[in-house]
N, C-alpha and C positions, 0 to 999 in steps of 0.2 A: 197803598201806601206810596208809591209813585208822585203822584197828584201834591202829595200832600207840601213836595218839594218844591213847587210851585207856585211860583205868585198868583198867576190866574185861577189855581185850583183844579184845574184837571188838564189832561195832558193833548198834543196837535192829535185832529185829525186827520188822517191820512189826504183828507182834499186839503189841508189849508196846508201842509209840508208839497206840496207837489205844487201850488199856488205861486211858494216863495219859489221856485226853479220854474216855474215858468215865466215866470217875475225876471229874473236871471238871464233866462235864456229868452228875452223879448225885448228887442227893438229898446223900451223903456229903460233898460238898465245900462245902457249901453255910456254912459259915462262912470259907470259905475268899475274903481278899480282902486288894488288893493286891500282891500276892507275884508271884516269879515262880518257875516252873518249871522247873526242865532235865532234861527225860530222854533223858540224852546220855550215861549211863554212868561218869561223872564228869570228863570232858573240862574243861567251866568251874573245875573246882578246881584243875587243872595251873597 
């Protein structure tokens, strides 16, 4: 039922969320400040 509200048509796998967290904790995200990042398959866009 929840997946029907997500444009990608499925819920995230735990490793997909972990990858977002790892990215934000890495040096690759060192210039990212003051933004909201949604890892929700596009649900916020609706």
